[in-house]
C-alpha positions as CSV (number, residue, x, y, z in Angstrom):
1,M,32.5,6.5,-2.6
2,A,29.5,5.6,-0.3
3,K,30.0,3.2,2.6
4,R,29.4,-0.4,1.6
5,K,26.0,-1.9,2.7
6,E,25.3,-5.6,3.1
7,C,21.7,-5.2,2.0
8,L,19.7,-2.2,0.7
9,A,16.1,-2.0,-0.2
10,M,14.4,-0.8,-3.4
11,L,10.8,0.2,-2.9
12,L,8.6,0.2,-5.9
13,A,6.2,3.2,-5.4
14,G,5.6,4.5,-8.9
15,G,2.3,2.7,-9.8
16,Q,-0.8,4.7,-10.8
17,G,-3.1,2.4,-8.8
18,S,-5.8,2.6,-11.4
19,R,-8.0,0.1,-9.5
20,L,-8.3,2.7,-6.7
21,G,-10.0,5.0,-9.2
22,I,-10.5,8.6,-8.1
23,L,-8.5,8.0,-4.8
24,T,-5.3,8.1,-6.9
25,K,-6.4,10.8,-9.3
26,N,-3.9,13.3,-7.8
27,I,-1.6,11.1,-5.7
28,A,0.5,7.9,-6.1
29,K,-1.1,4.8,-4.5
30,P,1.5,4.5,-1.7
31,A,0.6,8.0,-0.5
32,V,-3.1,7.1,0.0
33,P,-4.1,7.7,3.7
34,Y,-4.7,4.6,5.8
35,G,-5.7,3.8,9.4
36,G,-6.5,7.4,10.5
37,K,-2.9,8.7,10.7
38,Y,-0.8,6.7,8.3
39,R,-0.2,6.4,4.6
40,I,0.4,3.1,2.9
41,I,4.1,3.8,2.3
42,D,4.6,3.9,6.1
43,F,4.5,0.1,6.2
44,P,7.5,-0.9,4.0
45,L,9.5,2.1,5.3
46,S,8.9,1.1,8.9
47,N,9.6,-2.5,8.1
48,C,13.0,-1.5,6.7
49,S,13.9,0.6,9.7
50,N,12.8,-2.0,12.2
51,S,14.7,-4.7,10.2
52,G,18.0,-2.8,10.3
53,I,18.0,-1.8,6.6
54,D,19.1,1.9,6.6
55,T,19.5,2.5,2.9
56,V,16.2,2.6,0.9
57,G,15.6,3.8,-2.7
58,V,12.0,4.8,-3.3
59,L,11.2,4.6,-7.0
60,T,8.5,7.1,-7.8
61,Q,6.8,8.0,-11.1
62,Y,3.1,8.6,-11.2
63,Q,1.9,11.8,-9.4
64,P,4.9,11.8,-7.0
65,L,4.6,15.2,-5.4
66,V,2.5,14.3,-2.3
67,L,4.6,11.2,-1.8
68,N,8.0,13.0,-2.2
69,D,6.8,15.7,0.2
70,Y,5.6,13.2,2.7
71,I,8.8,11.1,2.8
72,G,11.0,14.2,2.9
73,N,14.4,13.4,4.5
74,G,13.1,10.2,6.0
75,R,13.3,11.3,9.7
76,P,10.0,9.8,10.9
77,W,11.3,6.3,9.9
78,D,14.9,6.9,11.2
79,L,16.1,7.0,7.7
80,D,17.7,10.5,7.7
81,R,21.2,9.1,7.5
82,A,24.4,10.9,6.4
83,D,25.4,7.6,4.9
84,G,22.6,5.8,3.2
85,G,19.1,6.8,4.3
86,V,16.1,7.3,2.0
87,H,16.5,8.4,-1.6
88,I,13.7,9.4,-4.0
89,L,14.5,7.9,-7.4
90,S,12.4,9.3,-10.3
91,P,13.0,8.6,-13.9
92,Y,15.6,11.1,-14.9
93,Q,17.1,12.8,-18.0
94,Q,19.9,10.7,-19.5
95,I,22.1,11.2,-22.5
96,K,19.6,9.5,-24.7
97,G,16.7,11.4,-23.2
98,T,14.1,10.7,-20.5
99,E,12.7,7.3,-20.3
100,W,9.7,6.4,-18.0
101,Y,10.0,3.2,-16.0
102,K,8.6,0.6,-18.3
103,G,8.1,-2.1,-15.7
104,T,9.2,-3.2,-12.3
105,A,12.4,-4.7,-13.5
106,N,13.2,-1.8,-15.8
107,A,12.8,0.6,-12.8
108,I,15.5,-1.3,-10.9
109,Y,17.6,-1.5,-14.1
110,Q,17.5,2.3,-14.5
111,N,19.0,2.6,-11.0
112,I,21.8,0.1,-11.2
113,N,24.3,3.0,-10.7
114,F,22.6,4.0,-7.4
115,I,22.8,0.4,-6.1
116,D,26.4,0.0,-7.2
117,R,27.4,3.0,-5.2
118,Y,26.7,1.0,-2.0
119,D,28.2,-2.3,-3.5
120,P,25.7,-4.4,-1.6
121,E,25.8,-8.2,-1.5
122,Y,22.0,-8.4,-1.3
123,V,19.0,-6.2,-2.5
124,A,15.5,-6.4,-1.2
125,V,12.8,-5.4,-3.8
126,L,9.6,-4.3,-2.1
127,S,6.2,-3.1,-3.1
128,G,4.9,0.2,-1.9
129,D,1.2,-0.8,-1.6
130,H,0.9,-3.6,1.0
131,I,-0.2,-3.4,4.6
132,Y,1.9,-5.8,6.7
133,K,4.6,-6.0,9.4
134,M,7.6,-8.1,8.5
135,D,11.2,-8.6,9.6
136,Y,13.3,-8.6,6.5
137,A,16.3,-9.5,8.5
138,K,14.9,-13.0,9.2
139,M,14.1,-13.4,5.5
140,L,17.7,-12.3,4.6
141,A,19.1,-14.9,7.1
142,Y,17.0,-17.6,5.4
143,H,18.3,-16.4,2.0
144,K,21.9,-16.7,3.1
145,Q,21.3,-20.0,4.8
146,K,19.9,-21.4,1.5
147,N,22.7,-19.8,-0.5
148,A,19.9,-18.5,-2.8
149,A,20.0,-16.3,-5.8
150,C,16.4,-15.2,-5.1
151,T,14.1,-15.6,-2.2
152,I,10.4,-14.8,-2.5
153,A,8.1,-14.1,0.4
154,M,5.2,-16.5,0.3
155,L,1.8,-16.4,1.9
156,E,-0.9,-19.1,1.9
157,V,-4.1,-17.5,0.7
158,P,-7.7,-18.8,0.7
159,W,-8.2,-21.1,-2.4
160,E,-11.1,-18.9,-3.6
161,E,-8.7,-15.9,-3.8
162,A,-5.7,-17.8,-5.3
163,S,-6.4,-16.9,-8.9
164,R,-5.6,-13.2,-8.1
165,F,-2.0,-14.0,-7.3
166,G,1.2,-15.3,-8.7
167,L,1.4,-18.8,-7.3
168,M,4.3,-21.1,-6.4
169,F,4.8,-24.8,-6.1
170,V,7.4,-25.4,-3.3
171,N,9.6,-28.5,-2.7
172,E,10.1,-29.9,0.8
173,D,13.4,-28.0,1.2
174,G,11.7,-24.7,0.4
175,S,13.0,-24.5,-3.2
176,I,10.6,-23.3,-5.8
177,A,9.6,-26.0,-8.3
178,E,7.2,-24.1,-10.5
179,F,5.3,-20.7,-11.0
180,E,1.8,-19.9,-12.1
181,E,0.9,-16.3,-12.8
182,K,-2.8,-15.6,-11.8
183,P,-4.2,-18.9,-13.2
184,K,-8.0,-19.3,-13.8
185,N,-7.9,-22.7,-12.1
186,P,-5.2,-22.6,-9.4
187,R,-3.3,-25.7,-8.4
188,S,-1.6,-24.0,-5.5
189,N,-2.6,-21.5,-2.8
190,K,1.0,-20.4,-2.0
191,A,1.1,-16.8,-3.2
192,S,4.0,-14.5,-3.9
193,M,3.7,-11.4,-1.7
194,G,5.8,-9.2,-4.1
195,V,8.6,-9.1,-1.5
196,Y,12.0,-10.4,-2.9
197,I,15.6,-10.7,-1.7
198,F,18.2,-11.1,-4.4
199,T,21.9,-11.7,-4.4
200,W,22.9,-8.5,-6.2
201,S,25.6,-9.9,-8.5
202,K,23.0,-12.4,-9.9
203,L,20.1,-9.9,-10.2
204,R,22.3,-7.3,-11.8
205,Q,23.2,-9.5,-14.7
206,Y,19.6,-10.7,-15.2
207,L,18.4,-7.1,-15.3
208,I,20.9,-6.2,-18.0
209,D,19.9,-9.4,-20.0
210,D,16.2,-8.6,-19.6
211,E,16.7,-5.0,-20.8
212,N,18.4,-6.3,-24.0
213,K,15.8,-9.0,-24.6
214,E,13.4,-8.2,-27.5
215,G,9.7,-8.1,-26.5
216,S,10.3,-8.3,-22.7
217,K,7.7,-6.5,-20.5
218,N,10.6,-5.7,-18.1
219,D,8.6,-7.1,-15.2
220,F,9.9,-9.2,-12.3
221,G,7.0,-11.6,-12.1
222,H,6.6,-11.9,-15.9
223,D,10.2,-11.9,-17.1
224,V,13.1,-11.8,-14.6
225,I,12.0,-14.4,-12.1
226,P,11.0,-16.9,-14.8
227,A,14.3,-16.3,-16.5
228,M,16.2,-17.0,-13.3
229,H,14.1,-20.2,-12.7
230,N,14.6,-21.4,-16.3
231,A,18.3,-21.0,-15.9
232,G,18.3,-23.2,-12.8
233,E,19.2,-20.5,-10.3
234,R,18.7,-21.4,-6.6
235,M,15.3,-19.9,-5.8
236,F,13.5,-20.4,-2.5
237,A,10.2,-19.4,-0.9
238,Y,10.1,-17.8,2.6
239,L,6.9,-18.6,4.4
240,F,5.2,-15.6,6.1
241,D,2.2,-16.2,8.3
242,G,1.3,-12.7,9.6
243,Y,-1.3,-10.2,8.4
244,W,-0.8,-9.0,4.8
245,K,-3.1,-7.2,2.5
246,D,-2.6,-5.9,-1.0
247,V,-4.6,-2.7,-0.9
248,G,-4.8,-2.3,-4.7
249,T,-8.7,-2.1,-4.9
250,I,-11.4,0.0,-3.2
251,D,-12.8,-3.0,-1.4
252,S,-9.4,-4.2,-0.1
253,L,-8.5,-0.7,1.1
254,W,-11.8,-0.5,2.9
255,E,-11.4,-3.9,4.4
256,A,-7.8,-3.3,5.5
257,N,-8.9,-0.1,7.4
258,L,-11.8,-1.9,9.1
259,D,-9.5,-4.8,10.0
260,L,-7.9,-2.4,12.5
261,L,-11.2,-2.4,14.5
262,N,-11.5,-6.2,14.5
263,P,-9.9,-7.7,17.7
264,K,-9.7,-11.1,15.8
265,V,-7.3,-9.6,13.2
266,D,-3.6,-9.6,14.0
267,L,-2.8,-6.0,13.1
268,D,-1.8,-4.0,16.2
269,L,-0.2,-0.7,15.0
270,S,0.4,0.5,18.6
271,D,2.7,-2.5,19.4
272,D,6.0,-0.9,20.5
273,S,8.1,-4.0,19.6
274,W,7.4,-3.3,15.8
275,R,6.3,0.3,15.5
276,I,4.7,1.6,12.3
277,Y,6.0,5.1,12.1
278,S,4.4,8.0,10.2
279,K,5.0,11.6,9.5
280,S,2.7,13.2,12.1
281,F,1.4,16.7,11.9
282,T,0.7,18.7,15.1
283,A,-3.0,18.8,15.8
284,P,-5.0,19.3,19.0
285,P,-6.7,16.3,20.6
286,H,-10.0,15.3,19.1
287,Y,-13.2,16.6,20.7
288,I,-16.2,14.4,21.2
289,G,-19.3,16.3,22.1
290,A,-21.8,15.4,24.8
291,S,-24.5,14.5,22.2
292,A,-22.1,12.3,20.1
293,K,-22.1,8.5,20.1
294,V,-18.9,6.8,19.1
295,E,-18.6,3.0,19.1
296,N,-15.9,0.6,17.8
297,S,-14.1,3.4,15.9
298,M,-10.7,5.1,15.5
299,I,-10.8,8.9,15.7
300,G,-7.8,11.0,14.6
301,D,-6.4,14.1,16.2
302,G,-8.1,17.4,15.7
303,C,-11.5,16.0,15.0
304,D,-14.7,17.6,16.1
305,I,-17.3,14.9,16.6
306,E,-20.9,15.8,17.5
307,G,-22.7,13.1,15.5
308,D,-22.9,9.3,15.6
309,I,-19.9,7.1,14.5
310,D,-19.9,3.3,14.4
311,Y,-17.3,0.9,13.2
312,S,-15.4,3.5,11.2
313,V,-11.9,4.9,10.8
314,V,-11.9,8.7,11.0
315,S,-8.7,10.6,10.1
316,S,-7.4,13.8,11.6
317,G,-9.2,17.2,11.3
318,V,-12.6,15.7,10.4
319,T,-15.9,17.4,11.5
320,V,-19.0,15.3,12.0
321,E,-21.9,17.6,12.9
322,R,-24.8,16.8,15.3
323,G,-27.4,14.6,13.7
324,A,-24.9,13.2,11.2
325,T,-24.1,9.4,11.0
326,V,-21.0,7.7,9.9
327,R,-20.9,3.9,9.9
328,Y,-18.7,1.2,8.3
329,S,-16.8,3.9,6.5
330,I,-13.3,5.4,6.0
331,V,-13.1,9.1,6.4
332,M,-9.9,10.7,5.3
333,P,-8.3,13.9,6.7
334,G,-10.2,17.3,6.6
335,V,-13.6,15.9,5.7
336,T,-16.8,17.7,6.9
337,V,-20.0,15.7,7.3
338,K,-22.9,18.1,8.0
339,S,-26.0,17.6,10.1
340,G,-28.5,14.9,8.9
341,A,-26.0,13.4,6.5
342,V,-25.5,9.6,6.4
343,V,-22.2,8.1,5.3
344,E,-22.2,4.3,5.3
345,Y,-20.1,1.6,3.7
346,S,-18.1,4.3,2.0
347,I,-14.7,5.9,1.6
348,V,-14.6,9.7,1.7
349,A,-11.3,11.2,0.5
350,E,-9.5,14.2,1.9
351,N,-11.2,17.6,2.4
352,A,-14.5,16.5,0.9
353,V,-17.7,18.1,2.2
354,I,-20.9,16.1,2.7
355,E,-23.8,18.6,3.0
356,E,-26.9,18.4,5.1
357,N,-29.1,15.3,4.7
358,A,-26.9,13.8,1.9
359,H,-26.7,10.0,1.8
360,I,-23.5,8.2,0.8
361,G,-23.5,4.5,0.2
362,M,-25.8,1.7,1.5
363,E,-25.5,-1.4,3.6
364,P,-25.3,-4.7,1.5
365,Q,-28.4,-6.1,3.3
366,A,-30.5,-3.3,1.9
367,M,-29.7,-4.2,-1.7
368,E,-32.1,-6.3,-3.7
369,N,-29.2,-7.8,-5.7
370,R,-26.1,-8.1,-3.6
371,D,-23.9,-8.2,-6.8
372,D,-24.8,-4.5,-7.3
373,W,-23.4,-3.6,-3.9
374,G,-20.0,-2.0,-3.5
375,V,-18.2,0.6,-1.4
376,A,-19.2,4.2,-2.5
377,V,-16.3,6.6,-3.0
378,V,-16.3,10.4,-2.8
379,G,-13.1,12.0,-4.3
380,Q,-10.7,14.5,-2.8
381,G,-12.2,18.0,-2.2
382,V,-15.5,17.0,-3.7
383,K,-18.7,18.6,-2.4
384,I,-21.9,16.5,-2.2
385,G,-24.9,18.8,-2.1
386,K,-27.8,18.9,0.3
387,G,-30.0,15.9,0.2
388,A,-28.0,14.3,-2.7
389,S,-27.6,10.5,-2.8
390,V,-24.4,8.6,-3.8
391,A,-25.2,5.0,-4.8
392,P,-23.2,1.9,-3.6
393,K,-20.2,1.3,-5.9
394,A,-20.4,4.8,-7.3
395,M,-17.3,7.0,-7.6
396,V,-17.9,10.7,-7.5
397,D,-15.0,12.9,-8.5
398,T,-16.8,16.2,-9.3
399,D,-19.1,18.3,-7.1
400,M,-22.7,16.9,-7.0
401,G,-25.6,19.3,-6.7
402,G,-28.3,18.9,-4.0
403,A,-31.6,17.2,-4.5
404,E,-34.4,19.6,-5.3
């Protein structure tokens, strides 16, 4: 019998991340590189470790190999525990056969036995695709103080973005009066962050009931949370006022990376009081040549920079040759940008090669119609030929020949 835990975390990391297009063709969304030396999954794992939650189930499904390999035994996040620690939980063969996770609630339901091993009083349910620093221990203390069945982390978002989120109406005492799921005309700007704490005895029963309910989508936001609310359970909102970004789209991933370069944005990953840990690989220091010009950028270990880089996040092991330009872009590990090439307002995935004089992306101001603008994306391992051009908003996932 495992040692009892007051609170454990279940981290939903199985999504395909289809809105990230070719970036998640071969890897799960939480394994996508971020910020030069991190992956998205580092944030919830580090938050758990810093919050004193030492037992974490990571629920994987879509393209899990890179993610599983990256998490390993959990040591970088201090989660390599003999008792508890990090556990990769994939859909598994059962007596009735194998069943994929049908929805977020079903994913937790299929792992009730795992949770019961630790007999927790509380369970935190977290998303694997958000960039933020949060003390779950404070949220748990609030949950206990309110004697809640469910506490939902809440963030006030700009009104013009509110229709993208599940929204809440909150009473003066913090209790939740009403929910609206991605309404066209929002009446609230208090958004659910997809971070929940449940009293396990309550959640366990609702998961079983939901599984047995005809026609359920087996989803927390769509089914379980409304069922708890309709039954009159004690449900509270916990206000979070720090940096938080859902990096589920190309534009939001691009913005979240460039936010690291903006001194006005409250996202300091080097702050020792709340470290974001990552699985680091040994690489030599980066080299910046005498002819290179680097401004307002982050450069990873093992890079060889001879060209010009401005307002960009460049991951480890990247080569930017003399005469090449990278600006307002995210360059993932192992990329080569050859002489004369221009990469701007783009995301270039791991191990891609941009040949001489190719041009990736374009600045918005250069577009006749700004609605046609978007971040250009070059997929993992893709080769863009000499003099070739990749238009704004384009996603290239196969090699592109050079211009004649």
